Each structure stands twice: as structure tokens, then as C-alpha cells.
C-alpha positions, 0 to 999 in steps of 0.5 A: 500500499502506498505510504501517504505524502503531504498534497492537497486534496483533489480540486473539486472544481477541476477534479484534479489534484495537481499539484501533488508534493512529495518529499522529493518530487512534484506531480503537476501540469505540463509546462513550456519549460519542460520542452527540453527535459521532456524532449531529451529523454523521449529522444532515448531509444532504450526508453522508448523500447517498451513504451507506447510512444516513439522518440520525439523531436524537440519540435514534437515535444513542444506541441505534445506539452502544449496539447497536455497544458489545456487537456481536461483531465479525468475524461473517459478514454482520454490520456493525460500526461503529467510532469514528474519534476524535482521539488528542489528545482522544478526540473522535469525528470519524468512523466505519468500518463493516466486514462479513466476508464469507464469502469472506474479504473485509471490506467497508468503508464510512467517514463523516467529519464535514465539518469533518474533511475535507481533513485526510488522516483517512480515508486514515490511519484506513483505511490503519491498519485495513487493516494490522491486518486483514491480521494477522488469519487468513483476510482476503484482501481488502478492498472498498469499494462507492462511488457515483461521484458521491462523488468525495472517497471515490473519491480516498481509495480510490485513495490507499489502493491499492484498485483499481476492479474493477466499475462497475454502473448502479444506483438509489440513494436514488431517484437513477440513479448508477453504483456502483464496486467497489473491492478492495485484496488482502492483501499477498503474503508475500515468498519 
């Protein structure tokens, strides 16, 4: 179960919990200042290997970030990308994609710059996000679909307490692979 982190309650006007602060990170809407950092890690073919996106040029990154700035949050079957930034500098180090499904599920995907791997940032960010989403009415579970070869991502999901519920053989980016589906249920109120 994620550890609670200090953050504001969900903004009832917009339905969004941003920003969410953790001891080292801030989850927030994407900003124009994020373009260079976002383009840099999104241009890394090793990071793109297991992701649903392809490497981006700086111009493509700028257009994408501009589209996310005004993207409404929590619209069914629509992805929203938010920034993972360091609290000390507000520099982007990664991003999280969220997609609300009609059945009370929020699908998540995440990317972290290679220079930030192994620091616990993904676990910290996703744990804080889960805590904030449980405060949102109607969110019953988080789901993640991951390529089994992406062992670092699998470990993050397991550290969050997500459990594997399915395994499917498929082809992704022209390579045979196994997709794993993970679920984290909302905590139930104690009686």
C-alpha cells in the first residue's frame, strides 16, 4: 500500500489533484519550460523500447506539451500526461500518463529519464498519485499494462503493491512479447 504523502485534496472544481508534492518530487501539469528535458528523455530509444510512444524531436515535444496544458483531466478514454519534477529545482525528470476508464479504473503508464533510474522516484511519484486518486470519487482501481521484459517497471509496480492479474502473448513494436496486467484496488474503509 502506498505511503501517504503531503498533498492537497482533489480540487473539486477541476477534479484534479495537481500539484502533488512528495518529499523529493512534484507531480504537476506540463509546462513550456519542460520541453527540453521532455524531448531529451523521449528521444532515448532505450526508453522508448517498451513504451507506446516513439522518440520525439524538440518540436514534437513542444507540440505535445502544449496539447497537454489544456487537456481536460479525467475524461473517459482520454490520456493525460503529467510531469514528474524535482521539488528542489522543478526540473522535469519524467512523466505519468493517466487514462480514466468507464468502469472506475485509471490506467497508468510512466517514463523516467535514465539519469533518474534507481533513485526510487517512480515508486515515490506513483505512490503519491495513487493516494491522491483514492480521494477522487469513483476511482476503484489502478491498472498498468507492462511488457514482461521491462523488469525495472515490473519491480516498481510490485513495490506499489500492484498484483499481476493477467499475462498475454502479443507482438509489440514488431517483437513478440508478453504483456502483464497489474491492478491495485482502492483501500476499503475500515468498519
